[in-house]
N, C-alpha and C positions, 0 to 999 in steps of 0.2 A: 504494500500500500504506500502511496505517496502522501506527503504531509498535507497537500491541498485537499485530500479526500478524508482526512481524519475528522471525526465528529467533534463538535465543540465540547470542550471539557475533558475529552479523552487524553490520557497521558500516554506518551510514547517515547521511544529512543531512536535517534537518527542512526541508521545502519549503513547508509551509503549516500553519497552526493555525486551527481553527474556534473562536475565542474565545467565540462565542455559546453553546457547549455548557457552558462553565465559568462558575462564579460569578465576579464581578469580583475578589474577594479571592483566589480560587484562581489566576486568571490572573496577578495581580500577584506572587504568591509564586513561580509557575513562572518568570516573566520574571526575577525577582531571582536565581533559581538558574541563569540562563543558558539556560533551556529555551525557545527561541523560534526563529523562522525562521532558517535558516542554521547552527544548532548541529549539531555532529557528535555522534552518540549511538550507543549499542549496548545491547542487552538483555543484562544480566549474568546474571540469574536470574529465574525465574518462581515465584510463590507455589505452595504445594502444596495449598492448599485449593480448594474448588469455584470454578471460574472463573479459576484461576491468578492470583489477586489477592493482593497487589500485585506489580508488576514492579519489579525493581531495574535501573535503567539507569545507564550511565556517560555523563557529560557532561564532557569534558575529563578531569581527574584525579579528579573527584567521582563517587561512587555515590549515587544518589537513589532513594528508594522512590516509586513513582508508581502511582496507581490505574489500573486497566485502562480505565475510562471516560475518564480524562484522556488516556491514550495513544491511545485510539481517535479523539480529536479532532485528532491530529497526523498529517499526511501526510508520508511519508519517501520518499527515493530511495536505493537501495542504493549504497554508495560503491564 
């Protein structure tokens, strides 16, 4: 399952990231925020506009806005 399909409130762990989908600077920013393989995440909210973009995800004690296309590049396993 990818992060963009994770139900709101469900906790998961990132098991793989397809960095080739993201621009190098975007990948660098996400890694700096702790969004990488092994990170424990949960979807807090989904956007209300078409495509439910952006997603608000929690990483540790942080809440981060993430584009749906970025979340689609991350494979997760439910905790």
